[in-house]
C-alpha positions as CSV (number, residue, x, y, z in Angstrom):
1,M,110.1,114.0,77.8
2,K,108.2,111.1,79.3
3,F,109.4,109.9,82.8
4,V,108.4,106.5,84.0
5,F,108.7,105.7,87.7
6,D,108.5,102.4,89.5
7,L,107.2,102.9,93.0
8,D,108.2,100.5,95.8
9,G,112.0,100.6,96.4
10,T,112.4,103.5,93.9
11,I,110.4,106.5,95.1
12,C,108.5,105.0,98.0
13,F,109.7,102.6,100.7
14,N,108.7,100.0,103.3
15,G,105.1,99.9,102.0
16,G,104.6,103.6,102.6
17,P,103.4,106.4,100.3
18,V,105.6,108.6,98.1
19,S,106.7,111.5,100.3
20,P,105.0,114.9,100.0
21,R,108.3,116.4,99.0
22,M,108.7,113.9,96.1
23,M,105.1,114.3,95.0
24,N,105.3,118.0,95.0
25,Y,108.4,117.8,92.8
26,L,106.7,115.5,90.4
27,K,103.7,117.7,90.2
28,E,106.0,120.6,89.0
29,L,107.8,118.3,86.6
30,S,104.4,117.2,85.1
31,V,103.7,120.7,83.9
32,D,106.2,120.3,81.0
33,H,106.8,116.5,81.0
34,E,104.6,113.4,81.1
35,I,104.7,111.4,84.3
36,I,103.8,107.7,84.3
37,F,103.9,105.3,87.3
38,A,104.5,101.6,86.6
39,S,104.3,99.3,89.5
40,A,103.9,95.7,90.5
41,R,101.0,96.8,92.6
42,P,97.5,96.5,91.1
43,I,95.9,99.9,90.4
44,R,93.9,99.4,93.5
45,D,97.0,99.4,95.7
46,L,98.9,101.9,93.6
47,L,96.5,104.8,94.1
48,P,97.0,105.1,97.9
49,V,100.7,105.7,97.6
50,I,100.5,108.6,95.1
51,D,98.9,112.0,95.3
52,P,95.3,112.2,93.9
53,Y,96.7,114.8,91.5
54,F,98.1,111.9,89.5
55,Y,95.0,109.6,89.5
56,G,94.0,110.7,86.0
57,H,97.6,110.2,84.7
58,T,98.7,107.0,83.0
59,L,99.2,104.3,85.7
60,I,100.5,100.8,84.9
61,G,99.7,98.1,87.5
62,G,100.3,94.4,88.0
63,N,103.7,94.7,86.2
64,G,101.9,95.6,83.0
65,A,98.7,93.6,83.2
66,L,96.6,96.7,84.0
67,I,96.6,100.2,82.6
68,S,94.6,103.1,84.0
69,Q,94.2,106.3,81.9
70,Q,92.0,109.1,82.9
71,T,90.9,106.9,85.8
72,K,89.6,104.2,83.5
73,I,91.2,100.8,84.2
74,S,91.8,98.4,81.3
75,K,92.9,94.8,81.6
76,I,95.7,94.0,79.2
77,A,96.0,90.3,80.0
78,S,94.9,87.6,82.4
79,F,95.9,84.0,82.9
80,S,94.4,81.4,80.6
81,Q,91.9,78.9,82.1
82,S,94.5,76.2,81.8
83,D,97.2,78.1,83.6
84,T,94.8,79.3,86.2
85,Q,93.8,75.7,87.0
86,T,97.4,74.6,87.1
87,L,98.4,77.5,89.4
88,L,95.5,76.6,91.8
89,Y,96.6,72.9,91.7
90,L,100.2,74.0,92.7
91,I,98.9,76.2,95.4
92,E,97.0,73.2,96.9
93,K,99.9,70.8,96.3
94,Y,102.4,73.1,98.2
95,Q,99.9,74.4,100.7
96,A,100.8,77.9,99.5
97,T,99.5,81.2,100.8
98,Y,98.9,83.9,98.3
99,L,97.6,87.2,97.1
100,I,95.7,86.8,93.9
101,D,94.4,89.9,92.0
102,S,91.7,90.5,89.4
103,E,91.3,93.9,87.9
104,W,90.0,95.2,91.3
105,N,89.0,92.6,93.8
106,Y,91.4,90.1,95.3
107,A,91.8,86.8,97.2
108,Y,94.3,86.7,100.1
109,T,95.3,83.8,102.5
110,G,98.4,85.2,104.1
111,T,98.6,86.4,107.7
112,D,97.5,89.7,109.0
113,T,101.1,90.5,109.9
114,H,102.7,89.8,106.5
115,P,104.3,92.9,105.0
116,I,102.1,92.6,101.9
117,K,99.0,92.9,104.0
118,L,100.1,96.3,105.2
119,G,99.7,97.8,101.7
120,L,96.7,95.7,100.7
121,D,93.6,97.8,99.8
122,P,94.2,100.4,102.5
123,L,91.3,102.6,101.2
124,K,88.9,99.6,101.5
125,Q,87.6,100.1,97.9
126,A,87.8,96.5,96.8
127,Q,86.3,93.2,98.0
128,L,88.2,90.3,99.6
129,V,86.7,87.2,98.0
130,Y,87.4,83.5,97.5
131,V,89.6,82.8,94.6
132,N,86.9,81.0,92.7
133,E,84.8,84.2,92.8
134,L,87.3,86.2,90.8
135,T,86.1,86.8,87.2
136,S,89.7,86.8,85.9
137,I,93.2,86.7,87.4
138,V,95.9,89.1,86.4
139,K,98.6,88.5,89.0
140,V,99.5,85.9,91.6
141,L,101.9,86.5,94.5
142,I,103.0,83.3,96.4
143,L,103.8,84.3,99.9
144,T,104.7,81.0,101.5
145,A,104.8,77.3,100.5
146,T,105.9,74.0,101.9
147,D,108.7,74.0,99.2
148,L,109.0,77.4,97.5
149,A,111.9,76.2,95.3
150,A,109.9,73.2,94.0
151,F,106.9,75.5,93.4
152,E,109.1,77.8,91.3
153,K,110.5,74.9,89.3
154,E,107.1,73.7,88.3
155,L,106.3,77.2,86.9
156,L,108.7,76.4,84.1
157,L,106.0,74.2,82.5
158,L,103.5,77.1,82.3
159,N,103.1,80.0,79.9
160,V,103.7,82.5,82.6
161,V,106.3,85.1,83.6
162,Y,107.6,84.8,87.2
163,H,110.2,86.4,89.4
164,F,111.5,85.2,92.7
165,H,112.1,88.1,95.1
166,G,114.7,86.9,97.5
167,D,114.5,90.0,99.8
168,E,110.8,89.3,100.4
169,N,111.0,85.5,99.8
170,V,107.9,85.6,97.5
171,I,107.2,84.5,93.9
172,D,105.5,87.1,91.6
173,I,103.6,85.5,88.7
174,S,102.1,87.3,85.7
175,P,100.5,86.2,82.4
176,Q,102.8,85.3,79.5
177,A,104.4,88.3,77.6
178,I,103.3,90.8,80.2
179,S,105.8,93.4,81.4
180,K,106.0,97.1,82.2
181,W,107.5,97.6,78.7
182,S,104.7,95.7,77.0
183,A,102.2,98.0,78.7
184,L,104.2,101.1,77.7
185,E,104.3,99.8,74.1
186,K,100.5,99.2,74.3
187,I,99.9,102.9,74.9
188,G,102.0,104.0,72.0
189,I,105.4,104.7,73.6
190,K,108.3,103.8,71.5
191,T,111.8,102.6,72.3
192,G,114.0,105.6,73.4
193,E,111.1,107.9,74.0
194,F,111.2,107.8,77.8
195,I,113.5,107.9,80.9
196,A,112.9,105.1,83.4
197,F,113.5,105.0,87.2
198,G,113.4,101.5,88.8
199,N,115.1,99.2,91.3
200,D,114.5,95.5,90.6
201,Q,113.8,92.6,88.2
202,N,110.4,93.9,87.2
203,D,112.0,97.0,85.7
204,I,114.5,95.3,83.4
205,S,112.0,95.2,80.4
206,M,111.5,99.0,80.4
207,F,115.2,99.7,81.1
208,K,116.1,97.8,77.9
209,E,113.9,100.1,75.9
210,A,114.4,103.4,77.7
211,K,116.5,106.3,76.5
212,I,118.0,106.4,79.9
213,G,117.5,103.9,82.8
214,I,118.3,105.2,86.3
215,Q,118.6,102.4,88.9
216,V,117.9,103.1,92.5
217,G,119.8,100.7,94.8
218,T,122.1,97.8,94.0
219,Y,120.0,95.0,92.5
220,K,122.7,93.2,90.5
221,N,120.4,91.9,87.7
222,L,119.2,95.3,86.8
223,T,122.6,97.0,86.8
224,P,123.7,95.8,83.3
225,Y,120.8,97.7,81.8
226,A,121.1,100.9,83.9
227,S,122.7,104.1,82.6
228,E,123.4,105.2,86.1
229,T,122.9,104.0,89.7
230,L,121.7,106.1,92.6
231,N,122.2,105.2,96.2
232,G,121.7,106.7,99.7
233,Q,121.9,105.9,103.3
234,S,118.3,107.0,104.0
235,Q,115.1,107.7,102.1
236,K,115.9,111.4,102.3
237,D,119.3,110.8,100.7
238,I,117.8,108.8,97.9
239,E,115.1,111.4,97.2
240,E,117.7,114.1,97.0
241,A,119.7,112.0,94.5
242,I,116.6,111.4,92.4
243,I,115.6,115.1,92.4
244,E,119.1,116.2,91.6
245,K,119.2,113.7,88.7
246,L,115.7,114.8,87.4
247,D,116.9,118.5,87.5
248,E,119.7,117.4,85.2
249,L,117.6,115.3,82.9
250,K,114.6,117.6,82.5
251,D,116.5,120.4,80.7
């Protein structure tokens, strides 16, 4: 069986790495099953939160815009020149701060204390550049703006996919038709061939196509697509619930 795991809020928390306990369990699971990680993080920021053992496995980053297989990163989609120009115009209009990603390098104008900054290129493998130095753009995260709601409304006029994350008060923007499911489909995975674990809006696309979708937490928009929901009072409780469920599903 193929198991697809979202990262933040599902098997790792508060910007930290997946725990050694969970990683060791997933290593054992990978002996007889295929493990795939699918994250909103670009591949650059996905690698530091998983064990190097999995670096050569299939990794999906940028909510489906990037795929890494056998450590080789492929760009699946980037913003068109027209949409890029409009996004940059909106950023200027609303004096927005942002994290903008290419396949590897990035542009960042947020504060040093913003939670996003804590998980940004911790291994110092990429380059922080001006946005006009990025060769292509695969993901835009709007951190602050003079009017975030008005910024979001203007996105309706663009050929982009976006999600407002109320818990973090940020807007996550991807190229049109990009999702975690579109990336899974790109690598040949078919509907009903995998079990998905996720926690938020970004996971809906793959829950719709999964054999089983296991939701971690209580995000209400994901719940209608979930086969089951797991909760816990602590990270340890959640890990125990996930491992118990995996023990049940792997047989």
